[in-house]
C-alpha positions in Angstrom: -11.9 123.3 214.5 -11.5 126.8 213.3 -8.8 127.3 216.3 -7.1 124.5 214.9 -7.0 125.9 211.2 -6.1 129.2 212.4 -2.9 127.7 213.9 -1.9 125.7 211.0 -2.5 128.6 209.0 -0.1 130.9 211.1 2.5 128.5 211.1 2.3 128.1 207.0 2.3 131.7 206.8 5.5 132.1 209.1 7.3 129.5 206.9 6.2 131.4 203.8 7.6 134.5 205.1 10.9 133.2 206.3 11.0 131.4 202.6 10.6 134.4 200.8 12.7 136.6 203.0 15.6 134.3 202.2 14.9 133.9 198.7 14.9 137.6 198.0 18.5 137.7 199.7 20.2 134.8 198.7 22.0 135.0 195.7 25.3 133.1 193.9 27.8 132.6 196.5 25.6 132.6 199.4 25.4 136.4 200.3 22.6 138.7 200.5 22.2 141.0 197.3 21.2 143.9 199.4 24.9 144.0 201.3 27.1 142.9 198.2 28.5 146.0 197.5 32.1 147.2 196.8 31.9 151.4 197.8 33.9 154.2 197.9 34.6 157.7 197.1 36.3 158.7 193.7 38.5 161.9 194.3 41.1 163.6 191.9 44.7 164.3 192.5 44.2 167.1 194.9 41.4 165.3 196.9 38.4 166.7 195.8 35.3 164.7 194.8 34.6 163.4 191.0 31.1 164.0 190.0 29.5 162.1 187.3 32.4 159.8 186.8 31.6 156.3 185.4 33.1 153.4 188.0 33.4 150.1 186.6 33.5 146.5 188.5 34.4 143.6 186.6 35.3 139.9 187.4 39.0 139.1 187.0 38.2 135.6 186.1 34.7 135.7 184.5 34.3 138.7 181.9 30.7 138.5 181.9 30.4 139.8 185.6 30.4 143.1 185.7 28.3 146.4 187.2 28.7 150.3 186.8 27.7 153.0 189.1 28.1 156.9 188.7 29.6 159.1 191.4 27.0 161.3 192.9 27.7 164.9 194.3 30.0 163.6 196.6 32.2 161.3 194.4 30.4 158.3 196.3 29.9 155.3 194.2 28.5 151.5 195.0 29.0 148.7 192.8 27.0 145.6 193.3 28.6 142.0 193.4 27.0 138.9 193.5 29.6 136.0 193.5 32.9 135.6 195.5 36.0 136.3 193.7 38.5 138.8 192.8 37.2 142.3 190.8 39.0 145.0 189.0 37.7 148.3 189.9 38.2 151.2 187.5 37.3 154.8 186.4 38.6 157.1 183.6 38.4 160.7 183.3 40.2 163.0 181.0 44.2 162.1 181.5 43.4 160.6 185.0 42.5 157.0 186.0 42.1 154.6 188.8 42.5 150.9 189.2 42.7 148.4 191.7 41.8 144.8 192.3 40.0 143.6 195.6 38.9 140.3 196.8 34.9 140.3 197.6 34.3 137.4 200.3 30.7 138.0 200.9 30.9 141.4 202.9 30.5 144.8 202.0 33.9 146.6 200.7 34.4 150.1 201.9 37.3 151.3 199.6 37.0 154.7 201.4 38.8 157.4 199.3 40.3 156.2 196.1 42.4 158.5 193.8 42.6 159.2 190.4 46.6 159.1 188.9 47.7 160.7 185.9 47.8 158.4 182.9 50.4 157.5 180.5 50.7 155.2 177.4 52.4 151.7 178.1 54.3 149.9 175.2 55.7 146.1 175.6 56.4 143.3 173.8 55.6 139.8 174.0 58.2 137.1 173.1 57.3 133.2 172.7 60.9 132.2 172.8 64.2 133.8 172.4 64.1 134.5 169.0 60.3 134.5 168.0 57.0 136.3 168.4 53.6 136.0 167.1 50.4 138.5 166.4 47.1 138.0 168.2 48.6 137.6 171.8 46.2 139.5 174.1 47.5 141.5 176.7 45.2 142.9 179.3 44.9 144.5 182.7 42.8 141.9 184.4 39.1 142.9 185.4 39.4 146.0 183.4 38.6 147.3 179.5 42.4 148.0 179.0 43.4 145.5 176.6 45.5 145.2 173.5 46.8 142.5 170.9 50.5 142.2 169.8 51.7 142.8 166.0 53.7 140.3 164.0 56.7 141.7 165.6 55.1 141.0 169.3 54.5 145.0 170.1 51.7 146.3 171.7 50.2 149.4 173.6 47.7 149.8 176.2 46.8 153.6 176.1 46.0 155.6 179.4 47.0 153.5 182.1 47.4 155.1 185.8 50.7 155.5 186.8 51.9 152.6 189.3 52.4 149.2 189.7 50.3 146.8 188.1 49.8 143.2 186.9 49.3 142.5 183.1 47.8 139.3 182.2 49.3 137.8 178.7 47.4 135.3 176.9 48.8 133.4 173.9 46.8 132.1 171.3 48.2 128.5 171.3 47.4 127.4 175.0 48.5 123.7 174.2 51.8 125.1 173.7 52.3 128.1 175.9 50.7 129.2 179.3 49.0 132.4 180.5 51.4 134.4 182.5 50.8 137.3 185.0 53.4 140.0 184.7 54.0 142.8 186.8 54.8 146.4 185.6 55.6 149.9 187.1 53.6 152.0 184.5 55.4 155.3 183.9 58.8 153.9 185.3 60.4 152.9 182.2 62.9 155.8 181.2 62.4 157.3 177.7 59.2 158.0 175.3 60.2 154.8 173.3 61.1 152.6 176.1 59.3 149.0 175.9 58.9 146.5 178.4 59.6 142.7 177.4 57.9 139.4 178.7 58.7 135.8 177.8 55.7 133.3 177.7 56.5 130.2 179.3 56.1 126.9 177.6 53.4 124.5 179.0 54.6 122.0 181.1 53.2 119.3 178.7 54.3 120.7 175.7 57.9 118.7 174.3 57.5 116.1 177.7 58.7 112.8 176.6 58.7 111.0 180.0 57.7 111.9 183.7 58.4 109.8 186.7 56.5 111.5 189.5 57.1 108.7 191.9 53.3 108.7 193.4 52.8 105.1 193.2 55.5 102.1 193.4 54.6 98.8 191.6 56.2 95.4 191.2 57.6 93.9 188.3 58.4 90.6 189.5 60.6 90.9 192.4 61.7 94.3 191.5 60.2 97.6 192.5 58.8 99.5 189.8 57.9 102.9 188.8 55.7 103.7 185.5 56.4 106.3 183.1 53.1 108.6 183.0 53.9 109.4 179.4 54.6 105.7 178.5 57.4 106.6 176.2 59.8 104.5 177.9 59.6 100.8 179.5 59.6 102.5 182.9 62.1 102.8 185.9 63.0 100.0 187.9 64.4 100.3 191.6 66.9 98.1 192.8 68.3 97.6 196.0 64.7 98.3 197.8 65.1 102.0 198.3 62.8 103.7 200.6 59.5 105.0 199.8 57.7 107.4 201.6 55.2 110.5 200.5 55.7 110.7 196.8 59.5 110.3 196.8 62.1 107.6 196.9 65.1 107.8 198.8 68.4 106.1 197.8 71.0 105.0 200.2 74.3 104.3 198.8 75.6 102.7 195.2 73.7 99.7 196.0 70.2 101.5 196.1 69.5 102.9 192.5 67.0 103.4 189.8 67.4 102.3 186.0 65.4 103.0 182.7 66.7 99.7 181.0 64.9 100.4 177.7 64.4 104.3 177.2 63.0 103.6 173.5 65.3 105.8 172.0 64.1 109.0 174.4 67.2 111.6 173.1 68.3 110.0 169.8 68.7 112.6 167.3 67.3 115.6 169.1 68.7 119.2 168.9 67.5 120.2 172.2 66.3 118.6 175.4 65.6 119.6 179.2 66.0 117.6 182.4 64.2 118.5 185.6 64.3 117.1 189.0 62.6 117.8 192.4 65.2 116.3 195.1 66.9 116.7 198.2 70.8 115.6 198.7 71.5 114.6 202.5 74.9 113.6 202.3 78.0 112.1 199.9 79.0 109.0 201.5 82.8 108.4 201.9 85.8 110.4 202.9 87.0 111.8 199.4 87.6 115.4 198.9 87.4 115.1 195.0 84.4 113.3 193.2 81.5 113.3 190.8 78.3 111.7 192.1 75.3 110.9 189.6 72.1 111.9 190.6 70.3 111.2 187.1 72.0 110.6 183.7 72.1 108.6 180.7 75.3 107.2 180.6 77.6 104.2 181.0 79.7 103.5 184.4 83.3 103.7 182.5 83.6 101.1 179.5 85.2 101.7 176.5 81.8 101.8 174.7 80.1 104.0 176.8 77.8 106.3 174.7 77.3 108.9 177.5 74.7 111.7 176.8 74.3 113.7 180.3 74.4 113.5 183.9 73.2 115.7 186.5 75.6 115.4 189.4 77.0 116.6 192.6 80.8 117.3 192.2 83.5 118.5 194.4 87.3 119.1 193.8 86.8 119.1 189.8 85.6 121.3 187.4 86.5 124.2 189.5 84.2 123.2 192.5 86.0 123.6 195.6 82.8 123.1 197.6 79.9 120.3 196.9 78.0 121.9 194.0 75.3 120.7 191.5 76.6 120.3 187.9 75.6 119.0 184.4 77.6 117.3 182.0 77.0 116.4 178.4 78.3 114.6 175.6 76.6 113.8 172.0 76.5 110.1 172.5 79.1 109.4 169.8 81.5 107.9 172.6 83.0 110.9 174.0 82.9 110.7 177.6 81.3 113.3 180.0 84.1 115.9 180.8 84.2 119.3 182.5 84.9 120.8 179.0 81.1 120.4 178.2 79.7 120.6 181.9 78.1 123.7 183.4 78.9 123.9 187.2 76.6 125.8 190.0 78.1 128.7 191.2 76.6 128.2 194.3 77.4 125.4 197.0 75.0 122.8 197.3 73.1 122.9 200.5 72.4 119.5 201.8 69.3 118.5 203.5 67.6 121.4 201.5 64.8 120.6 198.6 65.8 121.7 195.3 64.0 122.1 191.9 66.7 121.2 189.5 66.4 122.1 185.6 69.3 121.8 183.1 68.6 122.6 179.5 70.5 122.5 176.1 69.6 124.3 173.0 71.9 122.9 170.5 74.4 125.6 171.5 74.4 126.0 175.0 73.8 124.3 178.1 72.1 126.1 181.1 71.6 125.0 184.8 69.2 126.4 187.2 68.5 126.0 190.8 64.8 127.0 192.1 64.3 129.1 188.9 67.3 130.8 188.9 70.0 130.3 186.3 73.2 129.4 188.1 75.6 128.8 185.1 76.0 128.3 181.2 78.5 126.8 179.0 78.8 126.8 175.3 79.2 123.3 173.8 80.4 122.2 170.1 78.2 119.5 169.0 74.4 120.5 167.7 72.7 117.0 167.8 72.5 114.1 169.9 73.6 110.5 168.3 71.6 107.6 168.8 72.8 105.9 172.2 71.7 102.8 174.0 72.8 103.8 177.2 70.2 103.7 180.1 68.9 106.5 182.3 70.3 106.0 185.5 69.3 107.4 189.0 71.8 107.4 191.7 74.1 104.3 191.6 76.6 106.3 193.6 77.9 106.4 197.3 75.3 109.1 197.9 72.3 109.5 199.9 69.3 111.6 198.4 65.6 111.5 197.7 64.0 112.2 194.3 60.4 113.4 194.4 59.9 114.5 190.4 61.8 113.7 187.1 60.8 114.8 183.8 63.1 114.6 180.3 61.7 116.8 177.7 62.9 117.4 173.9 62.4 121.0 174.0 64.7 123.4 175.3 63.6 125.6 178.0 64.6 129.0 179.2 64.4 131.7 182.0 60.6 132.3 182.1 60.0 128.2 182.0 62.4 128.0 184.9 60.6 130.6 187.0 57.0 129.4 186.3 57.9 125.7 187.0 59.6 126.5 189.9 56.7 128.2 191.4 54.6 125.2 190.6 56.9 122.9 192.7 56.8 125.7 195.7 53.0 125.0 196.3 53.5 121.1 196.3 53.9 119.4 199.9 57.5 118.4 200.6 58.5 115.0 200.8 59.8 112.6 203.5 58.0 115.4 206.1 61.8 116.5 206.7 61.9 119.4 204.8 
């Protein structure tokens, strides 16, 4: 009996010891507290160890996750980390500083020797739109104590930054309208004592968005295929001619296959600016004509005297100066004037068939700009400042053209270079459609 109790006691003791051992070492992220360190040796610009200097470790994403250490007689430091993620490592001494971002994945990080660099003050300006600024916008070096706010003219200054390339994080006050942005700068590279870096804050992809068809689901409305407007501004898009649907995209082949928003509920009536965005791939232009204009997406009629066209994102060739197949954006004010080269912006690049594009065309009441994959490829001035009420439908295709459409958005807020760049990046990380790209 005693032997049995002794055996049971020994077994229980073993389990308890194992549990205690694991409990002492397991922390957030599932790694050992004893080995969760980011270590290194801090040296000055001559390579000599820096003694008794404070070194800081701060999470890029969670402000409350931070630790510090003081270098010993050999310049060594060791910073405790308890959660996976990116951390800023920084130190400052007199007119020298060090900063680096490292990713902690659950294993010790040995930075080896890290050197202080000469510091300078960095001046910048944050723009919200082409002609507007705001006070109180936060500008910071992620994972550090370097932080500043803009004044009423959008200017800020960060003091004592180490020279070299680094990333600034810009955080607008109104995050329902604007988005946070990472902005890379080269500290110390700007010429002149009064040189100022400038960054434009992009709009949120939801702000000003009227209608969005992402083609993730095709339904039925009677005998006709139907794509819902995710913002419910319009009555939705009908698909005629049974176009092919696969992997979140619709493939149109010829003029008999097309989409149409028959009731857009005045989506652009009276606006003084708007933007059209599309993710698509053009495979071929059908027929053998050397001169053509083929509608990809447009709010337009098709040739009657009563047409009140507004826009058409098209593929053209042999007109408006386009010798090769190119993307073009045509505009009218909805009063009855037809779409013409006068108010068209044509891409300076030839269209690559079989290539996935993020296209953005935007009008700000004065000029029309066209972007391909985040880069501006053309602009033109227009003479009208407002869109009249137009009962024309929004058509996708309806031409002798073979193309796939993955995403379509219409906004009533004009967009700019910063918006095009960040939106293109968001589409780059999405999977390609139809499995052919």
